[in-house]
Every structure is written in C-alpha cells, then in structure tokens.
C-alpha positions in Angstrom: 34.4 25.3 18.7 34.8 28.9 19.5 31.7 31.2 19.4 32.1 32.2 15.8 32.5 28.6 14.7 29.5 27.5 16.8 27.3 30.2 15.1 28.5 29.1 11.8 27.7 25.4 12.6 24.3 26.2 14.0 23.4 28.1 10.7 24.6 25.2 8.6 22.9 22.6 10.7 19.5 24.5 10.6 19.8 24.7 6.8 20.5 20.9 6.7 17.4 20.3 8.8 15.3 22.6 6.6 16.6 20.8 3.4 15.7 17.4 4.8 12.2 18.6 5.6 11.8 20.2 2.1 12.9 16.9 0.5 10.1 15.1 2.3 12.5 12.8 4.3 10.9 10.7 7.0 11.5 11.5 10.7 13.8 8.5 11.1 16.0 9.6 8.1 16.0 13.3 9.3 17.2 12.0 12.7 20.0 9.8 11.2 21.2 12.3 8.6 21.3 15.2 11.1 23.2 12.9 13.6 25.8 12.3 11.0 26.5 16.1 10.7 26.7 16.5 14.5 29.0 13.5 14.8 31.6 14.7 12.3 31.5 18.3 13.7 32.1 17.0 17.2 35.0 14.7 15.9 36.9 17.7 14.4 35.5 20.3 16.8 34.7 22.6 13.9 31.9 23.2 11.3 32.3 20.5 8.7 32.0 22.7 5.7 35.7 23.0 4.7 37.0 19.5 5.5 39.5 18.0 3.1 39.2 14.6 1.6 41.9 13.3 3.8 40.0 14.5 6.9 37.0 12.7 5.6 38.9 9.6 5.1 40.3 9.9 8.7 36.9 10.3 10.0 35.5 7.2 8.3 38.5 5.1 9.3 37.7 5.9 12.9 34.0 5.4 12.4 34.4 2.0 10.9 36.6 1.0 13.9 34.0 2.1 16.4 30.6 1.6 14.8 28.6 -0.9 12.7 28.5 -0.8 8.9 24.9 0.2 9.1 25.9 3.3 11.0 28.8 4.0 8.5 26.3 3.8 5.6 23.9 6.2 7.3 26.6 8.7 8.0 27.9 8.4 4.5 24.5 9.1 3.1 23.8 11.8 5.6 27.0 13.7 4.7 26.5 13.2 1.0 23.1 14.9 1.4 24.7 17.7 3.5 27.3 18.3 0.9 24.9 18.3 -2.0 22.0 20.4 -0.7 23.5 22.5 2.1 27.1 23.1 0.9 26.4 22.8 -2.9 29.6 20.8 -3.2 30.4 17.5 -5.0 31.8 14.9 -2.8 33.2 11.7 -4.3 31.9 9.6 -1.5 32.6 6.2 -3.3 36.2 7.1 -3.3 36.1 7.8 0.5 34.1 4.8 1.8 32.3 1.9 0.2 30.7 -0.6 2.7 31.0 -4.2 1.7 28.0 -5.9 0.1 26.9 -8.4 2.6 23.8 -10.6 2.3 22.9 -12.8 5.2 19.9 -15.1 5.5 17.9 -14.7 8.8 17.3 -17.5 11.2 13.8 -19.0 10.7 11.7 -20.7 13.5 9.6 -23.6 12.6 5.9 -23.3 13.4 6.5 -25.5 16.3 9.2 -23.2 17.6 7.0 -20.1 17.1 4.4 -21.8 19.3 7.1 -22.7 21.8 8.4 -19.1 21.9 4.8 -17.7 22.5 4.0 -20.4 25.0 7.1 -19.6 27.0 6.3 -15.9 27.1 5.2 -15.4 30.7 4.0 -11.8 30.6 0.6 -11.7 28.9 1.1 -8.4 27.1 4.3 -9.6 25.5 2.7 -13.1 24.7 -0.2 -11.4 22.9 2.1 -9.0 21.2 4.4 -11.7 19.8 1.4 -13.6 18.6 0.1 -10.5 16.9 3.4 -9.8 15.1 3.5 -13.3 13.8 -0.1 -13.6 12.7 -0.1 -10.3 10.9 3.5 -10.2 9.6 4.3 -6.9 11.2 7.5 -5.0 11.8 8.1 -4.2 15.4 7.2 -0.5 15.0 4.0 -1.3 13.1 2.8 -3.6 15.8 3.6 -1.1 18.6 1.7 1.6 16.8 -1.5 -0.5 16.2 -4.5 1.4 17.3 -8.2 0.5 17.8 -9.4 2.2 14.6 -6.9 0.1 12.6 -8.9 -3.0 13.3 -11.7 -3.6 10.9 -13.5 -6.6 12.5 -16.3 -6.6 9.9 -13.9 -7.0 7.0 -11.4 -9.1 9.1 -8.5 -6.9 8.1 -6.0 -4.6 9.7 -5.0 -1.2 8.3 -1.2 -0.9 8.8 -0.5 2.9 8.6 2.6 4.9 7.8 4.8 1.8 7.5 8.2 1.7 5.9 8.5 4.2 3.1 5.4 6.0 4.3 3.1 3.4 2.8 -0.2 2.0 4.1 -1.4 -1.6 3.5 -4.2 -3.9 4.5 -3.5 -7.3 5.9 -6.0 -10.2 6.7 -7.0 -10.5 10.3 -7.4 -14.2 11.4 -10.5 -14.8 13.7 -8.2 -16.1 16.6 -6.0 -13.0 16.3 -9.0 -10.7 16.6 -10.1 -12.6 19.7 -6.7 -12.3 21.2 -6.6 -8.5 20.5 -10.1 -8.0 22.0 -9.1 -9.9 25.1 -5.9 -7.8 25.5 -7.7 -4.6 25.0 -10.2 -5.5 27.7 -7.3 -5.6 30.2 -6.4 -1.9 29.7 -9.3 -0.3 27.7 -7.0 2.4 26.3 -9.0 4.7 24.1 -6.8 4.3 21.1 -3.7 2.1 21.6 -3.8 -1.7 21.5 -0.5 -2.1 23.2 0.0 0.8 25.6 2.9 0.9 27.9 2.4 0.4 31.6 1.1 3.4 33.3 1.3 5.9 30.4 -0.4 7.0 27.3 2.6 5.9 24.9 2.8 2.6 23.3 5.0 -0.3 24.8 8.7 0.3 24.7 10.4 -1.4 21.7 13.5 -2.1 23.8 11.5 -3.9 26.4 9.9 -6.0 23.8 13.3 -7.0 22.4 14.7 -7.8 25.9 11.6 -9.9 26.7 12.1 -12.0 23.5 15.8 -12.6 24.3 14.8 -13.9 27.7 12.0 -16.1 26.2 14.5 -17.6 23.8 16.8 -18.5 26.7 13.9 -20.0 28.6 12.7 -22.0 25.6 16.3 -23.0 24.7 15.9 -21.7 21.3 19.5 -21.3 20.1 18.9 -19.1 17.1 19.5 -15.4 16.5 15.9 -14.3 17.0 14.4 -10.8 17.4 10.8 -9.5 17.2 11.4 -8.9 13.5 12.2 -12.6 13.0 8.4 -13.3 13.5 7.8 -11.3 10.3 10.4 -13.5 8.5 8.6 -16.6 9.9 5.3 -15.4 8.7 6.6 -14.9 5.2 8.3 -18.2 5.0 5.5 -20.3 6.5 2.9 -18.7 4.1 5.1 -19.7 1.2 5.4 -23.2 2.5 1.5 -23.3 2.6 1.4 -22.4 -1.0 0.9 -18.6 -1.1 2.2 -17.0 -4.3 5.0 -14.4 -4.2 2.8 -11.5 -5.6 0.3 -12.0 -2.7 3.1 -12.2 -0.2 4.6 -9.1 -1.6 1.4 -7.2 -1.0 1.0 -8.6 2.6 4.6 -7.6 3.5 4.4 -4.2 1.8 7.6 -4.8 -0.2 8.2 -2.4 -3.1 10.2 -4.9 -5.1 9.3 -8.5 -5.8 13.0 -9.4 -5.5 12.9 -8.6 -1.9 10.0 -11.0 -1.3 11.6 -13.7 -3.4 14.5 -14.0 -0.9 12.0 -15.9 1.3 11.9 -18.8 -1.2 15.4 -19.7 0.0 14.2 -20.2 3.5 11.4 -22.6 3.0 11.9 -26.2 4.1 10.3 -27.4 0.8 12.8 -25.5 -1.2 15.7 -26.8 0.9 14.3 -30.3 0.5 14.1 -29.9 -3.3 17.6 -28.6 -3.4 18.8 -31.5 -1.2 17.1 -34.0 -3.4 18.6 -32.4 -6.6 22.1 -32.5 -5.2 21.7 -36.1 -4.1 20.5 -37.1 -7.6 23.4 -35.3 -9.1 25.9 -37.1 -6.9 24.4 -40.6 -7.2 23.6 -40.3 -11.0 27.2 -40.7 -12.1 28.5 -44.0 -13.3 31.9 -44.3 -11.8 34.3 -47.3 -11.4 36.1 -46.6 -8.1 39.6 -47.7 -7.6 40.3 -49.8 -4.6 42.3 -48.0 -1.9 
C-alpha cells in the first residue's frame, strides 16, 4: 500500500476496533475479527473497503486452500462485522462462502485410561494440572487461570471466572482434588496463581500443556485423538454414566443450551450398550426361512 492507502486502512482498522469494543466483544473475538481485516488487506495490498464480490470470492478460495474451516468461519464473521458496522455496507456473505456443517464426536477415555494418562505424566505440575482439569471439568484456559481466591475450601467449590461467553459458574471441589491443589501450591506458594509458569508471574503456557499431553499419550500408548480439552469431555461422559441428570451436568459445564450437553449421551458406554442390544434384538427378532446356498 502507498502512504495514502495506508492512512486510509489505519483509519478504517481503528474504527473497526472501536466498533468491536463498543459491541462488547470479548478479547478473543476482537483479536480474531481484527486479524481477518488485516489478513485480507495484506492479501490485496490495499484497504478492503472497495473490494468487489469477485475479489472476495477469490480471497476465500485462497483462504480455504491454506487454512482450516474454523479460520475461514472466523474471517467470514469478522469481515461481515467490518462491512456492517465500519463500512455500513450489506455483504451477501452466504453467497460468498458457506462452510460445511460437520459434526464430529470426540474420542473419550475410559476412567482407567484417564488414570493411566495421569499416572504416566512425569512432571508433577502437569500431572496435577491434568488431574484438576478432569475432576473439575474445566476448559484449558479455565484451568490455567485458576487462582487461590477461586478455591472455597469451606463450601468445597471452585469459582470458575470469566469462562466462555463471559460467564461465571461454581463447580464442586472433591476432597482429593483440594488436597492435590494444596500440595501443588505448597511447591511454589505463588500469591495468586495455582498453576504459575516456571520462573515468572504468568500462568503455565497452554502450548506446553498440550505438548506434554501428546507425549504422555505416546508413553501410555493411548492411540486416541486426545487433548487437554478431552478431559472435560471425559468428565461429562463419566458423570452421565454415574447417573447425573442432564440439567445438573449443563450447570457444571456452563453450557447455554441443553442441546449442547445432550450430545454427551451419545458417548456413554451405557448408551452404546443399549443401542447395541436394541440392534441385536432387531436383527434376531425376525422369523426368516433361509434358502440354502
């Protein structure tokens, strides 16, 4: 971009950031939606306020070929916001790009496999962190941000703050988990954080946690697609298998919709056994006179 174009882009970009702030968007959304505007401006080397629909199609064809669909959807949403609130233009985004509707079921560890994974974790801070994620049903970021004031040992509950959607929730704190957290805190005695990084005042690095889990899965010979978030899936599935009702589980997980929580019913071993039994009864319940081959 030449100087005049750069000035034009800078003004539009700042207005975009202001609009995102005024709309009360969360920091992660602001980061993603602003990145979408920077990316398309860099692609065409010009301010993205006068692009044709054909140029937008060209951009998304390239983006689909180089990035994941999750990135494509974020850029689509970010540019839609930019067009609507910054440019005051209507953009028929559904005609430009419509990501496929894909619904995948996550891999679930059995309670035995969860125990194996935690046992094979050699570094104590990761071992205690994985255990905490599982026992409290936390997302990775929620676990990393846990602080000393979040732990209510008298009421045996944890205050999960500023979770997905900006919501807080309270989750039960098992006695053994409280003991593990106390033991871990005694090893570093950070004034606020429960899981600080090594040698600094920030919390543990999420990337390091993910790498550690991959290594543990290799060591424990767990051949499933497992990440730290998988422990939250296991928490939900195992609680359902122990008879917890969906409404209570929805509250524990902080889901806005019961439909989101209900997906876990497909993952329980009891439900799979019921389905297997029903299909067997269906197949064997027919009276058929088979012809000899």
